[in-house]
FIDO-287718 format. One record per residue (C-alpha): residue number from 1; residue in three letters; x negated, y, z. Coordinates in nm, 4 decimals, m for minus. Last residue first. Example, Ala and Ser with C-alpha at 12.3 -4.5 7.8 and 13.67 -1.06 7.14 Angstrom:
NODE,2,SER,m1.3670,m0.1060,0.7140
NODE,1,ALA,m1.2300,m0.4500,0.7800
This chain:
NODE,280,PHE,2.2352,m0.3606,m0.8140
NODE,279,ALA,2.1231,0.0036,m0.8469
NODE,278,LEU,1.9883,m0.0066,m0.4927
NODE,277,PRO,1.7122,m0.2299,m0.6322
NODE,276,LEU,1.5469,0.0864,m0.7702
NODE,275,ILE,1.4647,0.2387,m0.4320
NODE,274,PRO,1.1320,0.0504,m0.4018
NODE,273,TYR,1.0249,0.2159,m0.7320
NODE,272,SER,1.0544,0.5750,m0.6130
NODE,271,LYS,0.6970,0.5992,m0.4949
NODE,270,VAL,0.5418,0.6945,m0.8279
NODE,269,CYS,0.2046,0.8078,m0.6894
NODE,268,CYS,0.1562,1.1850,m0.6606
NODE,267,ASN,m0.0929,1.3184,m0.9125
NODE,266,GLY,m0.1139,1.6820,m0.8029
NODE,265,VAL,m0.3601,1.6008,m0.5261
NODE,264,THR,m0.5814,1.4179,m0.7751
NODE,263,ASN,m0.5611,1.6988,m1.0307
NODE,262,GLU,m0.6610,1.9660,m0.7810
NODE,261,LYS,m0.9392,1.7574,m0.6277
NODE,260,THR,m1.0967,1.6919,m0.9665
NODE,259,GLN,m1.1014,1.3409,m1.1141
NODE,258,ASN,m0.9801,1.4344,m1.4632
NODE,257,LYS,m0.9556,1.2249,m1.7782
NODE,256,PHE,m0.9201,0.8832,m1.6137
NODE,255,LEU,m0.6841,1.0265,m1.3496
NODE,254,SER,m0.4521,1.1725,m1.6146
NODE,253,ILE,m0.4458,0.8510,m1.8173
NODE,252,SER,m0.3796,0.6459,m1.5044
NODE,251,LEU,m0.0948,0.8739,m1.3956
NODE,250,LEU,0.0669,0.8549,m1.7391
NODE,249,ILE,0.0556,0.4745,m1.7321
NODE,248,TYR,0.1741,0.4681,m1.3699
NODE,247,GLY,0.4756,0.6854,m1.4550
NODE,246,LEU,0.5635,0.4705,m1.7556
NODE,245,ILE,0.5710,0.1665,m1.5277
NODE,244,PRO,0.7764,0.3674,m1.2763
NODE,243,ILE,1.0493,0.4193,m1.5412
NODE,242,CYS,1.0162,0.0746,m1.7046
NODE,241,ILE,1.1542,m0.0767,m1.3840
NODE,240,LEU,1.4929,0.0743,m1.4632
NODE,239,ALA,1.5179,m0.0826,m1.8092
NODE,238,LEU,1.4092,m0.4242,m1.6818
NODE,237,PHE,1.6563,m0.4044,m1.3918
NODE,236,VAL,1.9371,m0.3222,m1.6345
NODE,235,TYR,1.8172,m0.6053,m1.8585
NODE,234,ASP,1.8714,m0.8675,m1.5896
NODE,233,PHE,1.6751,m1.1714,m1.7027
NODE,232,TYR,1.6237,m1.2703,m1.3363
NODE,231,PHE,1.6872,m0.9602,m1.1243
NODE,230,ARG,2.0057,m1.0403,m0.9301
NODE,229,SER,1.9339,m1.4149,m0.9488
NODE,228,ASP,1.6313,m1.3696,m0.7201
NODE,227,PHE,1.2725,m1.4801,m0.7449
NODE,226,PHE,1.3056,m1.6509,m1.0826
NODE,225,VAL,1.0158,m1.5346,m1.2971
NODE,224,TYR,1.0734,m1.3263,m1.6126
NODE,223,PHE,1.2771,m1.0327,m1.4781
NODE,222,PRO,1.1261,m1.0651,m1.1289
NODE,221,LEU,0.7812,m1.0043,m1.2922
NODE,220,SER,0.8655,m0.6563,m1.4275
NODE,219,ASP,0.6314,m0.4703,m1.1928
NODE,218,LEU,0.3495,m0.7262,m1.2180
NODE,217,VAL,0.1696,m0.5984,m1.5295
NODE,216,ILE,0.2127,m0.2273,m1.4499
NODE,215,ILE,0.1099,m0.2900,m1.0884
NODE,214,VAL,m0.2090,m0.4656,m1.2005
NODE,213,PHE,m0.2802,m0.1679,m1.4281
NODE,212,TYR,m0.2333,0.0624,m1.1282
NODE,211,ILE,m0.5013,m0.1379,m0.9471
NODE,210,PHE,m0.7375,m0.0947,m1.2435
NODE,209,ILE,m0.6647,0.2810,m1.2458
NODE,208,SER,m0.7556,0.3036,m0.8773
NODE,207,LEU,m1.0797,0.1174,m0.9400
NODE,206,ILE,m1.1613,0.3513,m1.2301
NODE,205,ALA,m1.0861,0.6554,m1.0120
NODE,204,ALA,m1.3136,0.5259,m0.7355
NODE,203,LYS,m1.5881,0.4695,m0.9934
NODE,202,GLN,m1.5514,0.8291,m1.1140
NODE,201,THR,m1.5325,0.9758,m0.7630
NODE,200,GLY,m1.8607,0.8320,m0.6427
NODE,199,PHE,m1.9635,0.4925,m0.5047
NODE,198,LYS,m2.0022,0.5385,m0.1289
NODE,197,ASN,m1.8107,0.8615,m0.0702
NODE,196,PRO,m1.5449,0.7829,m0.3330
NODE,195,ILE,m1.4905,0.4385,m0.1703
NODE,194,THR,m1.4464,0.5833,0.1779
NODE,193,ASN,m1.6554,0.5967,0.4940
NODE,192,VAL,m1.5484,0.8779,0.7277
NODE,191,LEU,m1.8643,1.0565,0.8434
NODE,190,GLN,m1.6805,1.3797,0.9383
NODE,189,ALA,m1.8568,1.5922,0.6749
NODE,188,LYS,m1.8261,1.3186,0.4131
NODE,187,ASP,m1.4548,1.2763,0.4827
NODE,186,GLY,m1.3993,1.6510,0.4560
NODE,185,GLU,m1.5661,1.6708,0.1149
NODE,184,ILE,m1.4110,1.3503,m0.0249
NODE,183,ASP,m1.0508,1.4395,0.0576
NODE,182,ALA,m0.9259,1.4671,m0.3031
NODE,181,ILE,m1.1021,1.1464,m0.4043
NODE,180,ASP,m0.9562,0.9763,m0.0981
NODE,179,PHE,m0.6119,1.0372,m0.2514
NODE,178,MET,m0.6962,0.8024,m0.5395
NODE,177,ILE,m0.8154,0.5259,m0.3080
NODE,176,GLU,m0.5002,0.5758,m0.1039
NODE,175,SER,m0.2739,0.5533,m0.4098
NODE,174,GLY,m0.4245,0.2320,m0.5426
NODE,173,LEU,m0.4001,0.0635,m0.2032
NODE,172,GLY,m0.0437,0.1822,m0.1409
NODE,171,ILE,0.0773,0.0526,m0.4762
NODE,170,ILE,m0.0875,m0.2844,m0.4150
NODE,169,PHE,0.0689,m0.3108,m0.0685
NODE,168,GLY,0.4130,m0.2153,m0.1987
NODE,167,MET,0.3841,m0.4781,m0.4694
NODE,166,ILE,0.3059,m0.7407,m0.2063
NODE,165,ALA,0.6074,m0.6274,m0.0001
NODE,164,PHE,0.8263,m0.6307,m0.3121
NODE,163,TYR,0.7290,m0.9929,m0.3808
NODE,162,ILE,0.7720,m1.0975,m0.0164
NODE,161,THR,1.1216,m0.9508,m0.0161
NODE,160,ILE,1.2068,m1.1316,m0.3406
NODE,159,PRO,1.0896,m1.4606,m0.1846
NODE,158,GLU,1.3109,m1.4110,0.1269
NODE,157,LEU,1.1448,m1.3607,0.4646
NODE,156,PHE,1.3322,m1.5322,0.7476
NODE,155,SER,1.3138,m1.4026,1.1051
NODE,154,ASP,1.6736,m1.2795,1.1236
NODE,153,SER,1.8778,m0.9596,1.1430
NODE,152,ILE,1.5910,m0.7085,1.1678
NODE,151,LEU,1.3279,m0.9197,0.9960
NODE,150,SER,1.4008,m0.8260,0.6336
NODE,149,GLY,1.3830,m0.4527,0.6974
NODE,148,PHE,1.0501,m0.4972,0.8750
NODE,147,LEU,0.8998,m0.6734,0.5726
NODE,146,ILE,0.9873,m0.3833,0.3433
NODE,145,THR,0.8563,m0.1205,0.5845
NODE,144,ALA,0.5404,m0.3236,0.6465
NODE,143,SER,0.4686,m0.3376,0.2711
NODE,142,TYR,0.3951,0.0335,0.2405
NODE,141,SER,0.2244,0.0412,0.5814
NODE,140,GLY,m0.0145,m0.2284,0.4628
NODE,139,ALA,m0.1499,0.0057,0.1988
NODE,138,ILE,m0.2262,0.2503,0.4802
NODE,137,LEU,m0.4114,m0.0239,0.6655
NODE,136,LEU,m0.6015,m0.1494,0.3620
NODE,135,ASN,m0.7203,0.1966,0.2632
NODE,134,LYS,m0.8380,0.2946,0.6109
NODE,133,PHE,m0.9980,m0.0440,0.6696
NODE,132,LEU,m1.1982,m0.0045,0.3482
NODE,131,PHE,m1.5048,0.1240,0.5391
NODE,130,ILE,m1.4373,0.1711,0.9101
NODE,129,ARG,m1.3808,0.5396,0.9896
NODE,128,LYS,m1.0039,0.4924,0.9785
NODE,127,LEU,m1.0278,0.2752,1.2901
NODE,126,GLY,m1.1072,0.5857,1.4933
NODE,125,LEU,m0.8203,0.7169,1.7048
NODE,124,SER,m0.6037,0.7728,1.3960
NODE,123,TYR,m0.6106,0.4029,1.3121
NODE,122,LEU,m0.5472,0.3201,1.6782
NODE,121,TYR,m0.2148,0.5042,1.6434
NODE,120,PHE,m0.1409,0.3080,1.3275
NODE,119,ILE,m0.2279,m0.0237,1.4902
NODE,118,SER,m0.0038,0.0403,1.7904
NODE,117,ILE,0.2896,0.1369,1.5646
NODE,116,SER,0.2568,m0.1882,1.3701
NODE,115,THR,0.2248,m0.4153,1.6732
NODE,114,LEU,0.5267,m0.2564,1.8425
NODE,113,ALA,0.7446,m0.2900,1.5314
NODE,112,PHE,0.6438,m0.6492,1.4512
NODE,111,ILE,0.6860,m0.7580,1.8137
NODE,110,MET,1.0341,m0.6016,1.8262
NODE,109,ALA,1.1361,m0.7514,1.4907
NODE,108,THR,1.0363,m1.1001,1.6048
NODE,107,LEU,1.2002,m1.0635,1.9491
NODE,106,ASN,1.5354,m0.9325,1.8248
NODE,105,LEU,1.5819,m0.5573,1.8521
NODE,104,PHE,1.6995,m0.3484,2.1511
NODE,103,THR,1.3510,m0.3520,2.3095
NODE,102,SER,1.2210,m0.1640,2.0056
NODE,101,LEU,1.4151,0.1479,2.1072
NODE,100,ILE,1.2107,0.1879,2.4261
NODE,99,VAL,0.8734,0.1430,2.2511
NODE,98,VAL,0.9788,0.3800,1.9725
NODE,97,THR,1.0752,0.6517,2.2218
NODE,96,VAL,0.7427,0.6172,2.4059
NODE,95,LEU,0.5548,0.6576,2.0763
NODE,94,LEU,0.7707,0.9568,1.9806
NODE,93,LEU,0.6862,1.1345,2.3051
NODE,92,ILE,0.3139,1.0615,2.2684
NODE,91,ALA,0.2987,1.1865,1.9077
NODE,90,THR,0.5007,1.5005,1.9848
NODE,89,PHE,0.2797,1.5842,2.2842
NODE,88,LEU,m0.0321,1.5448,2.0671
NODE,87,ALA,0.1098,1.7654,1.7907
NODE,86,THR,0.2170,2.0274,2.0457
NODE,85,LYS,m0.1365,2.0355,2.1885
NODE,84,ARG,m0.2796,2.0945,1.8407
NODE,83,SER,m0.0600,2.4008,1.8077
NODE,82,ILE,0.1909,2.4646,1.5312
NODE,81,LEU,0.2118,2.7036,1.2377
NODE,80,GLY,m0.1592,2.7875,1.2585
NODE,79,LEU,m0.2220,2.6895,0.8972
NODE,78,VAL,m0.4744,2.4237,1.0011
NODE,77,ILE,m0.2251,2.2923,1.2569
NODE,76,PRO,0.0537,2.2897,0.9946
NODE,75,ARG,m0.1369,2.0818,0.7340
NODE,74,ASP,m0.0235,2.1490,0.3769
NODE,73,LYS,m0.2922,2.4067,0.3002
NODE,72,ARG,m0.5658,2.1482,0.3451
NODE,71,GLN,m0.8965,2.3295,0.3130
NODE,70,ASN,m1.0834,1.9969,0.2932
NODE,69,GLU,m1.3168,2.1049,0.5740
NODE,68,ARG,m1.0195,2.2335,0.7731
NODE,67,ASP,m0.8376,1.9034,0.7212
NODE,66,ILE,m1.1438,1.7094,0.8353
NODE,65,GLU,m1.1780,1.9308,1.1439
NODE,64,LEU,m0.8114,1.8901,1.2397
NODE,63,ASP,m0.7968,1.5157,1.1715
NODE,62,PHE,m0.7431,1.4011,1.5318
NODE,61,TYR,m0.4240,1.5988,1.5918
NODE,60,ASP,m0.3106,1.5609,1.2295
NODE,59,ASN,m0.3262,1.1812,1.2661
NODE,58,ILE,m0.1387,1.1911,1.5971
NODE,57,ALA,0.1460,1.3850,1.4340
NODE,56,PHE,0.1544,1.1736,1.1179
NODE,55,SER,0.1738,0.8520,1.3196
NODE,54,GLY,0.4462,1.0002,1.5384
NODE,53,ALA,0.6612,1.0873,1.2369
NODE,52,THR,0.6219,0.7364,1.0945
NODE,51,SER,0.7025,0.5810,1.4332
NODE,50,PHE,1.0028,0.8106,1.4769
NODE,49,PHE,1.1570,0.7343,1.1367
NODE,48,LEU,1.0840,0.3608,1.1565
NODE,47,ILE,1.2244,0.3268,1.5060
NODE,46,LEU,1.5268,0.5407,1.4191
NODE,45,PHE,1.6046,0.3273,1.1127
NODE,44,ALA,1.5501,0.0098,1.3164
NODE,43,ILE,1.8105,0.1316,1.5670
NODE,42,LEU,2.0544,0.1993,1.2821
NODE,41,PHE,1.9703,m0.1407,1.1330
NODE,40,ASP,2.0488,m0.3131,1.4640
NODE,39,TRP,2.3758,m0.1228,1.4911
NODE,38,GLN,2.5083,m0.2570,1.1611
NODE,37,PHE,2.7254,m0.0671,0.9109
NODE,36,GLY,2.7782,m0.2822,0.6040
NODE,35,THR,2.6215,m0.5763,0.4204
NODE,34,LEU,2.2606,m0.5553,0.5378
NODE,33,ASP,2.1090,m0.9024,0.5614
NODE,32,GLU,2.1216,m0.9714,0.1870
NODE,31,ALA,1.7390,m0.9775,0.1889
NODE,30,LEU,1.7385,m0.7203,m0.0916
NODE,29,ILE,2.0010,m0.5159,0.0938
NODE,28,GLY,1.7936,m0.5143,0.4114
NODE,27,SER,1.4832,m0.4209,0.2130
NODE,26,VAL,1.6682,m0.1329,0.0514
NODE,25,PHE,1.7765,m0.0172,0.3978
NODE,24,LEU,1.4157,m0.0125,0.5180
NODE,23,GLY,1.2991,0.1626,0.2023
NODE,22,ILE,1.5536,0.4362,0.2742
NODE,21,ALA,1.3948,0.4747,0.6169
NODE,20,ALA,1.0530,0.5159,0.4584
NODE,19,PHE,1.1926,0.7918,0.2377
NODE,18,LEU,1.3395,0.9640,0.5414
NODE,17,CYS,1.0027,0.9619,0.7167
NODE,16,ILE,0.8374,1.0868,0.3975
NODE,15,GLU,1.0801,1.3810,0.3814
NODE,14,VAL,1.0259,1.4610,0.7504
NODE,13,ARG,0.6501,1.4963,0.7140
NODE,12,ILE,0.6071,1.4925,1.0978
NODE,11,LEU,0.3749,1.7943,1.1036
NODE,10,LYS,0.5411,1.9770,0.8160
NODE,9,PHE,0.8748,1.9519,0.9960
NODE,8,PHE,0.7092,2.0874,1.3109
NODE,7,GLY,0.5402,2.3737,1.1257
NODE,6,LYS,0.8659,2.4822,0.9661
NODE,5,LEU,1.0354,2.4657,1.3036
NODE,4,ILE,0.7579,2.6807,1.4531
NODE,3,SER,0.7779,2.9263,1.1593
NODE,2,ILE,1.1541,2.9589,1.2096
NODE,1,MET,1.1081,3.0293,1.5801
């Protein structure tokens, strides 16, 4: 029983689901829409948690051969902790749950949620095999969380929300290109077109490093450019944003020196930066 539970939590990546939900609340605070307990944000939290979990489940269902080829020790189906049938049932059940919950949101948020979850399920069904689509779609998931949090109470996107959504997209793009380096063997075997497959791991690493450089340059932009009075020439924000900037510098140096699978997997992108606005 314990091994089944362990396999289930590995399947849905519960920690990533929770992280995404935190990003939702951060977005609500940034937009000044979330000021206390609100039922619509609780429903949105469940939608985001279940849709993220379902996306992982359906992805593992279809990616079994790729994960075996890549010798993924973090995939529960490969490890035999959970069956492929259970992953499919979980994905379908969570999809139905998300569809039902979405009807309790305003029209804009409902359409956004249903469109997003549909795209990510189609991604696992085969869209990921289209060159660059895989990277762009996963990068879009980073910004989708931020945009979703701003649409729950109204349909207006604040400038600071748009900024963080763009940054989220850039972060996701750089990370996915880097992670494709680690999965190059399985992707080649399953004919999944990625940048490392087409141009080699070194060029993919250089592109990823360039994207991280863009992040380093833009991360502190709200300090110098007036997006929001909470960040404009706020030295606390500047000090906090230096933490992920340093992380990206160290990550870039490591990736430039070493493009092996082990090093790439170990280099987890600094994903804590969307949480920083909670300090204000």
